[in-house]
Predicted model as a PDB file, atoms N, CA, C, CB and O in Angstrom, pLDDT in the B-factor column:
MODEL        1                                                                  
ATOM      1  N   GLU A   1      95.827  59.666 146.932  1.00 44.00           N  
ATOM      2  CA  GLU A   1      95.766  60.136 145.545  1.00 44.00           C  
ATOM      3  C   GLU A   1      94.385  60.741 145.323  1.00 44.00           C  
ATOM      4  CB  GLU A   1      96.051  58.968 144.521  1.00 44.00           C  
ATOM      5  O   GLU A   1      93.373  60.120 145.647  1.00 44.00           O  
ATOM      6  N   SER A   2      94.343  61.925 144.784  1.00 49.00           N  
ATOM      7  CA  SER A   2      93.058  62.558 144.516  1.00 49.00           C  
ATOM      8  C   SER A   2      92.524  62.088 143.177  1.00 49.00           C  
ATOM      9  CB  SER A   2      93.185  64.092 144.538  1.00 49.00           C  
ATOM     10  O   SER A   2      93.242  61.462 142.397  1.00 49.00           O  
ATOM     11  N   GLY A   3      91.259  62.392 142.913  1.00 50.00           N  
ATOM     12  CA  GLY A   3      90.637  61.995 141.661  1.00 50.00           C  
ATOM     13  C   GLY A   3      91.119  62.804 140.465  1.00 50.00           C  
ATOM     14  O   GLY A   3      90.865  62.415 139.325  1.00 50.00           O  
ATOM     15  N   VAL A   4      91.812  63.926 140.694  1.00 61.00           N  
ATOM     16  CA  VAL A   4      92.278  64.760 139.594  1.00 61.00           C  
ATOM     17  C   VAL A   4      93.342  64.004 138.817  1.00 61.00           C  
ATOM     18  CB  VAL A   4      92.829  66.113 140.112  1.00 61.00           C  
ATOM     19  O   VAL A   4      94.347  63.574 139.384  1.00 61.00           O  
ATOM     20  N   GLY A   5      93.120  63.843 137.522  1.00 64.00           N  
ATOM     21  CA  GLY A   5      94.082  63.150 136.681  1.00 64.00           C  
ATOM     22  C   GLY A   5      94.052  61.639 136.813  1.00 64.00           C  
ATOM     23  O   GLY A   5      94.911  60.951 136.262  1.00 64.00           O  
ATOM     24  N   ALA A   6      93.078  61.121 137.533  1.00 64.00           N  
ATOM     25  CA  ALA A   6      92.988  59.673 137.718  1.00 64.00           C  
ATOM     26  C   ALA A   6      92.548  59.006 136.421  1.00 64.00           C  
ATOM     27  CB  ALA A   6      92.010  59.327 138.860  1.00 64.00           C  
ATOM     28  O   ALA A   6      91.737  59.552 135.673  1.00 64.00           O  
ATOM     29  N   THR A   7      93.082  57.843 136.170  1.00 75.00           N  
ATOM     30  CA  THR A   7      92.702  57.077 134.986  1.00 75.00           C  
ATOM     31  C   THR A   7      91.420  56.294 135.284  1.00 75.00           C  
ATOM     32  CB  THR A   7      93.853  56.115 134.549  1.00 75.00           C  
ATOM     33  O   THR A   7      91.041  56.158 136.447  1.00 75.00           O  
ATOM     34  N   PRO A   8      90.753  55.780 134.254  1.00 78.00           N  
ATOM     35  CA  PRO A   8      89.543  54.981 134.503  1.00 78.00           C  
ATOM     36  C   PRO A   8      89.810  53.789 135.437  1.00 78.00           C  
ATOM     37  CB  PRO A   8      88.974  54.474 133.176  1.00 78.00           C  
ATOM     38  O   PRO A   8      88.955  53.443 136.252  1.00 78.00           O  
ATOM     39  N   ASP A   9      90.970  53.170 135.325  1.00 83.00           N  
ATOM     40  CA  ASP A   9      91.294  52.064 136.231  1.00 83.00           C  
ATOM     41  C   ASP A   9      91.447  52.544 137.672  1.00 83.00           C  
ATOM     42  CB  ASP A   9      92.577  51.368 135.778  1.00 83.00           C  
ATOM     43  O   ASP A   9      91.056  51.846 138.607  1.00 83.00           O  
ATOM     44  N   ASP A  10      92.015  53.730 137.848  1.00 79.00           N  
ATOM     45  CA  ASP A  10      92.150  54.297 139.190  1.00 79.00           C  
ATOM     46  C   ASP A  10      90.785  54.527 139.825  1.00 79.00           C  
ATOM     47  CB  ASP A  10      92.934  55.611 139.140  1.00 79.00           C  
ATOM     48  O   ASP A  10      90.615  54.353 141.032  1.00 79.00           O  
ATOM     49  N   MET A  11      89.813  54.920 139.005  1.00 75.00           N  
ATOM     50  CA  MET A  11      88.490  55.245 139.526  1.00 75.00           C  
ATOM     51  C   MET A  11      87.731  54.008 140.012  1.00 75.00           C  
ATOM     52  CB  MET A  11      87.681  55.953 138.464  1.00 75.00           C  
ATOM     53  O   MET A  11      86.684  54.149 140.644  1.00 75.00           O  
ATOM     54  N   LYS A  12      88.224  52.816 139.737  1.00 78.00           N  
ATOM     55  CA  LYS A  12      87.608  51.595 140.260  1.00 78.00           C  
ATOM     56  C   LYS A  12      87.941  51.398 141.735  1.00 78.00           C  
ATOM     57  CB  LYS A  12      88.068  50.376 139.451  1.00 78.00           C  
ATOM     58  O   LYS A  12      87.272  50.635 142.432  1.00 78.00           O  
ATOM     59  N   ASP A  13      88.962  52.079 142.200  1.00 82.00           N  
ATOM     60  CA  ASP A  13      89.368  51.981 143.597  1.00 82.00           C  
ATOM     61  C   ASP A  13      88.444  52.847 144.452  1.00 82.00           C  
ATOM     62  CB  ASP A  13      90.852  52.412 143.775  1.00 82.00           C  
ATOM     63  O   ASP A  13      88.371  54.058 144.244  1.00 82.00           O  
ATOM     64  N   PRO A  14      87.732  52.239 145.419  1.00 81.00           N  
ATOM     65  CA  PRO A  14      86.796  53.029 146.253  1.00 81.00           C  
ATOM     66  C   PRO A  14      87.465  54.184 146.981  1.00 81.00           C  
ATOM     67  CB  PRO A  14      86.128  52.129 147.270  1.00 81.00           C  
ATOM     68  O   PRO A  14      86.835  55.221 147.192  1.00 81.00           O  
ATOM     69  N   GLU A  15      88.707  54.032 147.365  1.00 84.00           N  
ATOM     70  CA  GLU A  15      89.409  55.107 148.075  1.00 84.00           C  
ATOM     71  C   GLU A  15      89.627  56.311 147.166  1.00 84.00           C  
ATOM     72  CB  GLU A  15      90.758  54.605 148.613  1.00 84.00           C  
ATOM     73  O   GLU A  15      89.472  57.452 147.601  1.00 84.00           O  
ATOM     74  N   VAL A  16      89.988  56.065 145.903  1.00 80.00           N  
ATOM     75  CA  VAL A  16      90.180  57.159 144.944  1.00 80.00           C  
ATOM     76  C   VAL A  16      88.839  57.839 144.690  1.00 80.00           C  
ATOM     77  CB  VAL A  16      90.795  56.634 143.605  1.00 80.00           C  
ATOM     78  O   VAL A  16      88.755  59.067 144.665  1.00 80.00           O  
ATOM     79  N   ARG A  17      87.786  57.033 144.502  1.00 75.00           N  
ATOM     80  CA  ARG A  17      86.457  57.616 144.266  1.00 75.00           C  
ATOM     81  C   ARG A  17      85.998  58.454 145.442  1.00 75.00           C  
ATOM     82  CB  ARG A  17      85.434  56.519 143.989  1.00 75.00           C  
ATOM     83  O   ARG A  17      85.378  59.501 145.258  1.00 75.00           O  
ATOM     84  N   LYS A  18      86.300  57.999 146.656  1.00 78.00           N  
ATOM     85  CA  LYS A  18      85.888  58.726 147.861  1.00 78.00           C  
ATOM     86  C   LYS A  18      86.545  60.102 147.925  1.00 78.00           C  
ATOM     87  CB  LYS A  18      86.237  57.920 149.119  1.00 78.00           C  
ATOM     88  O   LYS A  18      85.956  61.051 148.443  1.00 78.00           O  
ATOM     89  N   ASN A  19      87.760  60.208 147.401  1.00 80.00           N  
ATOM     90  CA  ASN A  19      88.499  61.462 147.472  1.00 80.00           C  
ATOM     91  C   ASN A  19      88.210  62.411 146.307  1.00 80.00           C  
ATOM     92  CB  ASN A  19      89.966  61.171 147.521  1.00 80.00           C  
ATOM     93  O   ASN A  19      88.796  63.492 146.246  1.00 80.00           O  
ATOM     94  N   THR A  20      87.334  62.040 145.393  1.00 78.00           N  
ATOM     95  CA  THR A  20      86.984  62.936 144.297  1.00 78.00           C  
ATOM     96  C   THR A  20      85.814  63.822 144.708  1.00 78.00           C  
ATOM     97  CB  THR A  20      86.638  62.134 143.022  1.00 78.00           C  
ATOM     98  O   THR A  20      85.039  63.480 145.601  1.00 78.00           O  
ATOM     99  N   LYS A  21      85.706  64.939 144.054  1.00 78.00           N  
ATOM    100  CA  LYS A  21      84.611  65.857 144.355  1.00 78.00           C  
ATOM    101  C   LYS A  21      83.423  65.646 143.435  1.00 78.00           C  
ATOM    102  CB  LYS A  21      85.087  67.288 144.254  1.00 78.00           C  
ATOM    103  O   LYS A  21      82.382  66.279 143.614  1.00 78.00           O  
ATOM    104  N   ALA A  22      83.562  64.765 142.454  1.00 79.00           N  
ATOM    105  CA  ALA A  22      82.473  64.494 141.513  1.00 79.00           C  
ATOM    106  C   ALA A  22      81.435  63.590 142.158  1.00 79.00           C  
ATOM    107  CB  ALA A  22      83.014  63.850 140.221  1.00 79.00           C  
ATOM    108  O   ALA A  22      81.768  62.726 142.968  1.00 79.00           O  
ATOM    109  N   LYS A  23      80.194  63.793 141.798  1.00 84.00           N  
ATOM    110  CA  LYS A  23      79.099  62.944 142.256  1.00 84.00           C  
ATOM    111  C   LYS A  23      78.528  62.213 141.052  1.00 84.00           C  
ATOM    112  CB  LYS A  23      77.995  63.776 142.983  1.00 84.00           C  
ATOM    113  O   LYS A  23      78.403  62.786 139.969  1.00 84.00           O  
ATOM    114  N   ILE A  24      78.186  60.959 141.243  1.00 88.00           N  
ATOM    115  CA  ILE A  24      77.595  60.167 140.170  1.00 88.00           C  
ATOM    116  C   ILE A  24      76.092  60.139 140.380  1.00 88.00           C  
ATOM    117  CB  ILE A  24      78.186  58.721 140.132  1.00 88.00           C  
ATOM    118  O   ILE A  24      75.600  59.665 141.404  1.00 88.00           O  
ATOM    119  N   PHE A  25      75.363  60.660 139.380  1.00 93.00           N  
ATOM    120  CA  PHE A  25      73.911  60.700 139.415  1.00 93.00           C  
ATOM    121  C   PHE A  25      73.364  59.570 138.554  1.00 93.00           C  
ATOM    122  CB  PHE A  25      73.379  62.073 138.931  1.00 93.00           C  
ATOM    123  O   PHE A  25      73.881  59.313 137.467  1.00 93.00           O  
ATOM    124  N   LEU A  26      72.324  58.895 139.028  1.00 93.00           N  
ATOM    125  CA  LEU A  26      71.595  57.915 138.224  1.00 93.00           C  
ATOM    126  C   LEU A  26      70.156  58.392 138.174  1.00 93.00           C  
ATOM    127  CB  LEU A  26      71.707  56.448 138.818  1.00 93.00           C  
ATOM    128  O   LEU A  26      69.488  58.498 139.202  1.00 93.00           O  
ATOM    129  N   SER A  27      69.690  58.676 136.977  1.00 92.00           N  
ATOM    130  CA  SER A  27      68.333  59.169 136.793  1.00 92.00           C  
ATOM    131  C   SER A  27      67.584  58.227 135.858  1.00 92.00           C  
ATOM    132  CB  SER A  27      68.337  60.617 136.235  1.00 92.00           C  
ATOM    133  O   SER A  27      68.129  57.762 134.856  1.00 92.00           O  
ATOM    134  N   PHE A  28      66.329  57.956 136.199  1.00 88.00           N  
ATOM    135  CA  PHE A  28      65.513  57.080 135.357  1.00 88.00           C  
ATOM    136  C   PHE A  28      64.044  57.375 135.608  1.00 88.00           C  
ATOM    137  CB  PHE A  28      65.827  55.583 135.633  1.00 88.00           C  
ATOM    138  O   PHE A  28      63.670  57.913 136.650  1.00 88.00           O  
ATOM    139  N   THR A  29      63.223  57.016 134.638  1.00 84.00           N  
ATOM    140  CA  THR A  29      61.778  57.176 134.784  1.00 84.00           C  
ATOM    141  C   THR A  29      61.206  55.919 135.434  1.00 84.00           C  
ATOM    142  CB  THR A  29      61.099  57.449 133.405  1.00 84.00           C  
ATOM    143  O   THR A  29      61.829  54.858 135.399  1.00 84.00           O  
ATOM    144  N   SER A  30      60.042  56.040 136.015  1.00 80.00           N  
ATOM    145  CA  SER A  30      59.458  54.934 136.776  1.00 80.00           C  
ATOM    146  C   SER A  30      59.230  53.689 135.932  1.00 80.00           C  
ATOM    147  CB  SER A  30      58.154  55.367 137.389  1.00 80.00           C  
ATOM    148  O   SER A  30      59.281  52.577 136.456  1.00 80.00           O  
ATOM    149  N   ASN A  31      58.980  53.848 134.645  1.00 80.00           N  
ATOM    150  CA  ASN A  31      58.733  52.670 133.817  1.00 80.00           C  
ATOM    151  C   ASN A  31      59.973  51.799 133.667  1.00 80.00           C  
ATOM    152  CB  ASN A  31      58.239  53.091 132.451  1.00 80.00           C  
ATOM    153  O   ASN A  31      59.853  50.635 133.284  1.00 80.00           O  
ATOM    154  N   MET A  32      61.156  52.322 133.956  1.00 83.00           N  
ATOM    155  CA  MET A  32      62.373  51.523 133.878  1.00 83.00           C  
ATOM    156  C   MET A  32      62.345  50.386 134.898  1.00 83.00           C  
ATOM    157  CB  MET A  32      63.607  52.405 134.102  1.00 83.00           C  
ATOM    158  O   MET A  32      62.859  49.300 134.630  1.00 83.00           O  
ATOM    159  N   ILE A  33      61.755  50.626 136.051  1.00 79.00           N  
ATOM    160  CA  ILE A  33      61.651  49.583 137.072  1.00 79.00           C  
ATOM    161  C   ILE A  33      60.786  48.440 136.559  1.00 79.00           C  
ATOM    162  CB  ILE A  33      61.067  50.154 138.387  1.00 79.00           C  
ATOM    163  O   ILE A  33      61.120  47.271 136.756  1.00 79.00           O  
ATOM    164  N   SER A  34      59.684  48.766 135.907  1.00 77.00           N  
ATOM    165  CA  SER A  34      58.777  47.747 135.381  1.00 77.00           C  
ATOM    166  C   SER A  34      59.334  47.048 134.152  1.00 77.00           C  
ATOM    167  CB  SER A  34      57.446  48.367 135.047  1.00 77.00           C  
ATOM    168  O   SER A  34      58.884  45.955 133.808  1.00 77.00           O  
ATOM    169  N   SER A  35      60.306  47.661 133.485  1.00 82.00           N  
ATOM    170  CA  SER A  35      60.800  47.099 132.228  1.00 82.00           C  
ATOM    171  C   SER A  35      61.893  46.051 132.415  1.00 82.00           C  
ATOM    172  CB  SER A  35      61.317  48.200 131.356  1.00 82.00           C  
ATOM    173  O   SER A  35      62.347  45.464 131.434  1.00 82.00           O  
ATOM    174  N   GLY A  36      62.318  45.809 133.628  1.00 83.00           N  
ATOM    175  CA  GLY A  36      63.263  44.726 133.854  1.00 83.00           C  
ATOM    176  C   GLY A  36      64.650  45.116 134.316  1.00 83.00           C  
ATOM    177  O   GLY A  36      65.507  44.243 134.450  1.00 83.00           O  
ATOM    178  N   VAL A  37      64.906  46.380 134.564  1.00 89.00           N  
ATOM    179  CA  VAL A  37      66.238  46.778 135.029  1.00 89.00           C  
ATOM    180  C   VAL A  37      66.265  47.031 136.540  1.00 89.00           C  
ATOM    181  CB  VAL A  37      66.698  48.031 134.287  1.00 89.00           C  
ATOM    182  O   VAL A  37      67.215  47.610 137.065  1.00 89.00           O  
ATOM    183  N   ARG A  38      65.228  46.598 137.214  1.00 87.00           N  
ATOM    184  CA  ARG A  38      65.129  46.809 138.667  1.00 87.00           C  
ATOM    185  C   ARG A  38      66.338  46.226 139.405  1.00 87.00           C  
ATOM    186  CB  ARG A  38      63.836  46.178 139.208  1.00 87.00           C  
ATOM    187  O   ARG A  38      66.912  46.887 140.271  1.00 87.00           O  
ATOM    188  N   GLU A  39      66.725  45.000 139.068  1.00 91.00           N  
ATOM    189  CA  GLU A  39      67.849  44.360 139.753  1.00 91.00           C  
ATOM    190  C   GLU A  39      69.170  45.087 139.486  1.00 91.00           C  
ATOM    191  CB  GLU A  39      67.963  42.903 139.317  1.00 91.00           C  
ATOM    192  O   GLU A  39      70.029  45.159 140.365  1.00 91.00           O  
ATOM    193  N   THR A  40      69.328  45.618 138.287  1.00 93.00           N  
ATOM    194  CA  THR A  40      70.544  46.364 137.965  1.00 93.00           C  
ATOM    195  C   THR A  40      70.621  47.637 138.800  1.00 93.00           C  
ATOM    196  CB  THR A  40      70.591  46.705 136.460  1.00 93.00           C  
ATOM    197  O   THR A  40      71.669  47.956 139.362  1.00 93.00           O  
ATOM    198  N   ILE A  41      69.519  48.357 138.880  1.00 91.00           N  
ATOM    199  CA  ILE A  41      69.479  49.586 139.679  1.00 91.00           C  
ATOM    200  C   ILE A  41      69.706  49.251 141.152  1.00 91.00           C  
ATOM    201  CB  ILE A  41      68.123  50.326 139.491  1.00 91.00           C  
ATOM    202  O   ILE A  41      70.445  49.947 141.848  1.00 91.00           O  
ATOM    203  N   LYS A  42      69.070  48.187 141.617  1.00 91.00           N  
ATOM    204  CA  LYS A  42      69.243  47.749 143.007  1.00 91.00           C  
ATOM    205  C   LYS A  42      70.712  47.450 143.299  1.00 91.00           C  
ATOM    206  CB  LYS A  42      68.380  46.501 143.295  1.00 91.00           C  
ATOM    207  O   LYS A  42      71.227  47.851 144.343  1.00 91.00           O  
ATOM    208  N   TYR A  43      71.392  46.750 142.388  1.00 94.00           N  
ATOM    209  CA  TYR A  43      72.810  46.428 142.556  1.00 94.00           C  
ATOM    210  C   TYR A  43      73.648  47.708 142.662  1.00 94.00           C  
ATOM    211  CB  TYR A  43      73.307  45.558 141.380  1.00 94.00           C  
ATOM    212  O   TYR A  43      74.493  47.832 143.549  1.00 94.00           O  
ATOM    213  N   LEU A  44      73.406  48.652 141.754  1.00 93.00           N  
ATOM    214  CA  LEU A  44      74.185  49.889 141.746  1.00 93.00           C  
ATOM    215  C   LEU A  44      74.021  50.669 143.045  1.00 93.00           C  
ATOM    216  CB  LEU A  44      73.776  50.758 140.567  1.00 93.00           C  
ATOM    217  O   LEU A  44      74.985  51.224 143.573  1.00 93.00           O  
ATOM    218  N   VAL A  45      72.788  50.706 143.555  1.00 92.00           N  
ATOM    219  CA  VAL A  45      72.522  51.459 144.787  1.00 92.00           C  
ATOM    220  C   VAL A  45      73.099  50.732 146.001  1.00 92.00           C  
ATOM    221  CB  VAL A  45      71.006  51.678 144.971  1.00 92.00           C  
ATOM    222  O   VAL A  45      73.774  51.345 146.827  1.00 92.00           O  
ATOM    223  N   LYS A  46      72.836  49.425 146.114  1.00 94.00           N  
ATOM    224  CA  LYS A  46      73.315  48.664 147.275  1.00 94.00           C  
ATOM    225  C   LYS A  46      74.833  48.636 147.364  1.00 94.00           C  
ATOM    226  CB  LYS A  46      72.788  47.245 147.221  1.00 94.00           C  
ATOM    227  O   LYS A  46      75.388  48.605 148.462  1.00 94.00           O  
ATOM    228  N   ASN A  47      75.504  48.646 146.226  1.00 93.00           N  
ATOM    229  CA  ASN A  47      76.961  48.593 146.205  1.00 93.00           C  
ATOM    230  C   ASN A  47      77.604  49.977 146.104  1.00 93.00           C  
ATOM    231  CB  ASN A  47      77.421  47.738 145.052  1.00 93.00           C  
ATOM    232  O   ASN A  47      78.797  50.108 145.829  1.00 93.00           O  
ATOM    233  N   LYS A  48      76.785  51.004 146.334  1.00 88.00           N  
ATOM    234  CA  LYS A  48      77.258  52.393 146.404  1.00 88.00           C  
ATOM    235  C   LYS A  48      78.035  52.815 145.169  1.00 88.00           C  
ATOM    236  CB  LYS A  48      78.122  52.581 147.625  1.00 88.00           C  
ATOM    237  O   LYS A  48      79.070  53.475 145.265  1.00 88.00           O  
ATOM    238  N   LYS A  49      77.520  52.422 143.998  1.00 88.00           N  
ATOM    239  CA  LYS A  49      78.136  52.813 142.727  1.00 88.00           C  
ATOM    240  C   LYS A  49      77.606  54.159 142.251  1.00 88.00           C  
ATOM    241  CB  LYS A  49      77.884  51.745 141.660  1.00 88.00           C  
ATOM    242  O   LYS A  49      78.177  54.761 141.342  1.00 88.00           O  
ATOM    243  N   VAL A  50      76.528  54.634 142.851  1.00 91.00           N  
ATOM    244  CA  VAL A  50      75.970  55.948 142.523  1.00 91.00           C  
ATOM    245  C   VAL A  50      75.845  56.750 143.813  1.00 91.00           C  
ATOM    246  CB  VAL A  50      74.580  55.819 141.805  1.00 91.00           C  
ATOM    247  O   VAL A  50      75.668  56.191 144.895  1.00 91.00           O  
ATOM    248  N   ASP A  51      75.941  58.068 143.678  1.00 89.00           N  
ATOM    249  CA  ASP A  51      75.831  58.945 144.841  1.00 89.00           C  
ATOM    250  C   ASP A  51      74.436  59.528 144.991  1.00 89.00           C  
ATOM    251  CB  ASP A  51      76.841  60.065 144.746  1.00 89.00           C  
ATOM    252  O   ASP A  51      73.971  59.758 146.108  1.00 89.00           O  
ATOM    253  N   VAL A  52      73.767  59.767 143.865  1.00 92.00           N  
ATOM    254  CA  VAL A  52      72.456  60.409 143.883  1.00 92.00           C  
ATOM    255  C   VAL A  52      71.516  59.638 142.964  1.00 92.00           C  
ATOM    256  CB  VAL A  52      72.556  61.903 143.449  1.00 92.00           C  
ATOM    257  O   VAL A  52      71.868  59.318 141.828  1.00 92.00           O  
ATOM    258  N   LEU A  53      70.325  59.344 143.461  1.00 91.00           N  
ATOM    259  CA  LEU A  53      69.321  58.630 142.686  1.00 91.00           C  
ATOM    260  C   LEU A  53      68.145  59.567 142.451  1.00 91.00           C  
ATOM    261  CB  LEU A  53      68.866  57.323 143.410  1.00 91.00           C  
ATOM    262  O   LEU A  53      67.591  60.128 143.397  1.00 91.00           O  
ATOM    263  N   VAL A  54      67.765  59.735 141.185  1.00 90.00           N  
ATOM    264  CA  VAL A  54      66.663  60.628 140.826  1.00 90.00           C  
ATOM    265  C   VAL A  54      65.679  59.837 139.982  1.00 90.00           C  
ATOM    266  CB  VAL A  54      67.174  61.899 140.058  1.00 90.00           C  
ATOM    267  O   VAL A  54      66.062  59.240 138.976  1.00 90.00           O  
ATOM    268  N   THR A  55      64.418  59.828 140.382  1.00 85.00           N  
ATOM    269  CA  THR A  55      63.413  59.106 139.616  1.00 85.00           C  
ATOM    270  C   THR A  55      62.089  59.864 139.642  1.00 85.00           C  
ATOM    271  CB  THR A  55      63.230  57.680 140.168  1.00 85.00           C  
ATOM    272  O   THR A  55      61.916  60.831 140.384  1.00 85.00           O  
ATOM    273  N   THR A  56      61.163  59.396 138.810  1.00 80.00           N  
ATOM    274  CA  THR A  56      59.828  59.987 138.782  1.00 80.00           C  
ATOM    275  C   THR A  56      58.868  59.057 139.487  1.00 80.00           C  
ATOM    276  CB  THR A  56      59.361  60.262 137.329  1.00 80.00           C  
ATOM    277  O   THR A  56      59.151  57.871 139.660  1.00 80.00           O  
ATOM    278  N   ALA A  57      57.752  59.587 139.888  1.00 74.00           N  
ATOM    279  CA  ALA A  57      56.719  58.760 140.512  1.00 74.00           C  
ATOM    280  C   ALA A  57      56.002  57.967 139.429  1.00 74.00           C  
ATOM    281  CB  ALA A  57      55.709  59.631 141.321  1.00 74.00           C  
ATOM    282  O   ALA A  57      55.741  58.475 138.338  1.00 74.00           O  
ATOM    283  N   GLY A  58      55.692  56.732 139.742  1.00 69.00           N  
ATOM    284  CA  GLY A  58      55.000  55.871 138.782  1.00 69.00           C  
ATOM    285  C   GLY A  58      53.511  56.168 138.761  1.00 69.00           C  
ATOM    286  O   GLY A  58      52.958  56.778 139.677  1.00 69.00           O  
ATOM    287  N   GLY A  59      52.890  55.721 137.696  1.00 69.00           N  
ATOM    288  CA  GLY A  59      51.447  55.866 137.590  1.00 69.00           C  
ATOM    289  C   GLY A  59      50.742  54.827 138.444  1.00 69.00           C  
ATOM    290  O   GLY A  59      51.301  53.768 138.728  1.00 69.00           O  
ATOM    291  N   ILE A  60      49.537  55.122 138.847  1.00 69.00           N  
ATOM    292  CA  ILE A  60      48.777  54.209 139.687  1.00 69.00           C  
ATOM    293  C   ILE A  60      48.518  52.887 138.978  1.00 69.00           C  
ATOM    294  CB  ILE A  60      47.461  54.847 140.099  1.00 69.00           C  
ATOM    295  O   ILE A  60      48.402  51.844 139.623  1.00 69.00           O  
ATOM    296  N   GLU A  61      48.425  52.928 137.645  1.00 71.00           N  
ATOM    297  CA  GLU A  61      48.161  51.683 136.913  1.00 71.00           C  
ATOM    298  C   GLU A  61      49.311  50.688 137.069  1.00 71.00           C  
ATOM    299  CB  GLU A  61      47.927  51.980 135.425  1.00 71.00           C  
ATOM    300  O   GLU A  61      49.080  49.479 137.065  1.00 71.00           O  
ATOM    301  N   GLU A  62      50.535  51.173 137.205  1.00 68.00           N  
ATOM    302  CA  GLU A  62      51.661  50.260 137.428  1.00 68.00           C  
ATOM    303  C   GLU A  62      51.531  49.568 138.773  1.00 68.00           C  
ATOM    304  CB  GLU A  62      52.997  51.016 137.351  1.00 68.00           C  
ATOM    305  O   GLU A  62      51.781  48.367 138.882  1.00 68.00           O  
ATOM    306  N   ASP A  63      51.144  50.311 139.793  1.00 68.00           N  
ATOM    307  CA  ASP A  63      50.976  49.717 141.123  1.00 68.00           C  
ATOM    308  C   ASP A  63      49.847  48.686 141.133  1.00 68.00           C  
ATOM    309  CB  ASP A  63      50.695  50.811 142.164  1.00 68.00           C  
ATOM    310  O   ASP A  63      49.960  47.640 141.773  1.00 68.00           O  
ATOM    311  N   ILE A  64      48.772  48.983 140.430  1.00 74.00           N  
ATOM    312  CA  ILE A  64      47.637  48.044 140.367  1.00 74.00           C  
ATOM    313  C   ILE A  64      48.058  46.765 139.652  1.00 74.00           C  
ATOM    314  CB  ILE A  64      46.419  48.691 139.640  1.00 74.00           C  
ATOM    315  O   ILE A  64      47.721  45.668 140.097  1.00 74.00           O  
ATOM    316  N   MET A  65      48.788  46.895 138.553  1.00 74.00           N  
ATOM    317  CA  MET A  65      49.236  45.716 137.804  1.00 74.00           C  
ATOM    318  C   MET A  65      50.142  44.845 138.662  1.00 74.00           C  
ATOM    319  CB  MET A  65      49.970  46.137 136.520  1.00 74.00           C  
ATOM    320  O   MET A  65      50.059  43.619 138.595  1.00 74.00           O  
ATOM    321  N   LYS A  66      50.994  45.450 139.456  1.00 72.00           N  
ATOM    322  CA  LYS A  66      51.894  44.683 140.311  1.00 72.00           C  
ATOM    323  C   LYS A  66      51.122  43.918 141.383  1.00 72.00           C  
ATOM    324  CB  LYS A  66      52.921  45.608 140.962  1.00 72.00           C  
ATOM    325  O   LYS A  66      51.505  42.810 141.757  1.00 72.00           O  
ATOM    326  N   CYS A  67      50.033  44.513 141.877  1.00 77.00           N  
ATOM    327  CA  CYS A  67      49.254  43.878 142.946  1.00 77.00           C  
ATOM    328  C   CYS A  67      48.410  42.716 142.441  1.00 77.00           C  
ATOM    329  CB  CYS A  67      48.357  44.901 143.612  1.00 77.00           C  
ATOM    330  O   CYS A  67      48.210  41.747 143.173  1.00 77.00           O  
ATOM    331  N   ILE A  68      47.910  42.786 141.208  1.00 80.00           N  
ATOM    332  CA  ILE A  68      47.018  41.727 140.729  1.00 80.00           C  
ATOM    333  C   ILE A  68      47.731  40.665 139.925  1.00 80.00           C  
ATOM    334  CB  ILE A  68      45.928  42.317 139.899  1.00 80.00           C  
ATOM    335  O   ILE A  68      47.125  39.648 139.587  1.00 80.00           O  
ATOM    336  N   THR A  69      48.991  40.866 139.610  1.00 65.00           N  
ATOM    337  CA  THR A  69      49.742  39.862 138.848  1.00 65.00           C  
ATOM    338  C   THR A  69      50.111  38.713 139.779  1.00 65.00           C  
ATOM    339  CB  THR A  69      51.024  40.486 138.199  1.00 65.00           C  
ATOM    340  O   THR A  69      50.635  38.946 140.868  1.00 65.00           O  
ATOM    341  N   PRO A  70      49.844  37.474 139.364  1.00 66.00           N  
ATOM    342  CA  PRO A  70      50.156  36.340 140.261  1.00 66.00           C  
ATOM    343  C   PRO A  70      51.647  36.153 140.469  1.00 66.00           C  
ATOM    344  CB  PRO A  70      49.567  35.056 139.706  1.00 66.00           C  
ATOM    345  O   PRO A  70      52.060  35.246 141.192  1.00 66.00           O  
TER     346      PRO A  70                                                      
ENDMDL                                                                          
END                                                                             
């Protein structure tokens, strides 16, 4: 079954999703990682729920804060 005309329930099936030509993009700014949604993004990527990941580079101050926080 192709993705054309598929219902939202059909799209939960990995085989139906594989046969669609649509790509799912997840885009976020670097501060989203620091704000607490890191595990959610990690889950989506590890479980192949998104096809393309687009993000911005974080500021150096974020990296410094992560290194000095106990």
